[in-house]
C-alpha positions in Angstrom: -18.7 5.9 -13.5 -18.3 8.9 -11.7 -15.0 10.6 -12.6 -12.7 11.7 -9.7 -11.0 15.5 -10.3 -7.4 15.5 -10.8 -6.9 17.8 -7.8 -8.5 15.0 -5.6 -6.8 12.1 -6.8 -3.3 13.9 -6.6 -4.0 14.7 -3.2 -4.6 11.0 -2.2 -1.8 9.5 -3.8 0.7 12.1 -1.9 -1.0 11.1 1.5 0.3 7.4 0.4 3.9 8.1 -0.8 6.4 7.8 1.8 8.1 10.5 3.1 11.6 11.8 2.5 14.0 10.3 4.8 11.6 7.4 5.8 13.1 3.9 5.8 12.4 0.6 5.0 14.2 -3.0 5.3 14.9 -5.6 2.4 15.7 -9.0 2.1 19.3 -9.4 0.5 19.8 -12.5 -1.7 18.5 -14.2 -4.8 15.2 -14.8 -3.3 12.0 -12.2 -4.5 10.8 -10.3 -1.3 8.9 -11.9 1.0 7.8 -11.5 4.5 9.9 -10.4 7.5 9.4 -13.4 9.4 10.3 -15.9 6.5 14.3 -15.6 7.4 14.7 -13.1 10.6 18.4 -14.1 10.2 19.0 -13.3 7.0 20.7 -10.1 6.3 18.6 -7.1 4.9 19.1 -3.9 2.8 18.5 -0.4 4.8 16.6 1.3 1.5 15.9 5.2 2.0 12.9 6.9 0.3 14.4 10.3 -1.3 11.4 11.7 -2.8 11.3 9.6 -6.1 12.9 6.5 -5.4 14.3 3.7 -3.0 18.1 4.2 -2.6 20.1 1.6 -0.3 21.1 3.8 2.8 23.4 0.8 4.2 22.9 -2.9 5.3 21.6 -4.9 8.7 23.0 -8.5 10.0 19.3 -9.6 10.8 16.2 -8.6 10.7 16.2 -7.3 14.7 19.1 -4.8 13.7 17.1 -3.5 10.4 14.2 -2.8 12.8 16.0 -1.0 15.1 17.7 0.7 12.2 14.4 1.9 9.9 12.7 3.2 13.4 9.7 2.9 14.9 7.4 5.1 13.0 5.3 2.5 11.2 1.8 4.6 13.0 2.4 7.4 11.1 3.0 5.9 7.9 -0.4 4.0 8.2 -2.3 6.8 9.6 -1.2 8.9 6.2 -3.0 5.8 4.1 -6.7 6.5 3.9 -9.1 3.3 5.0 -12.5 2.5 3.0 -15.1 3.1 3.8 -17.2 0.3 4.8 -20.8 2.0 5.0 -21.4 3.1 1.9 -23.4 0.5 -0.5 -24.0 1.1 -4.4 -27.2 2.2 -5.6 -29.9 -0.9 -5.4 -30.2 -1.7 -9.7 -33.4 -1.4 -11.2 -35.2 -4.9 -11.2 -35.1 -6.7 -14.7 -38.4 -6.2 -16.8 -38.9 -7.8 -20.1 -39.8 -5.8 -22.6 -42.5 -7.2 -24.4 -45.3 -8.9 -22.6 -44.8 -12.4 -22.9 -48.9 -14.9 -23.4 -48.0 -18.4 -23.1 -49.9 -20.1 -26.2 
């Protein structure tokens, strides 16, 4: 397996990380985090990325007000994540060949 240089890995990791000031909405309650469509009327916690962790920044009444608060920068965030290259295939393996010649008795 080819090892990737640490500098390239760190650069790819930095591209995927949120920028300081980015906001996201998380549902409040005892249930685990779910998709936004599950309970759109539930209150949402607004979290802000400070460069190291997500910190609480406020509370929104429902999904719509949370979306208004977090902003519409989803497109710029999605552009930072690189997509895999689907056109490259791994090299073809060599066919299996027996090591000894087999003769039927």
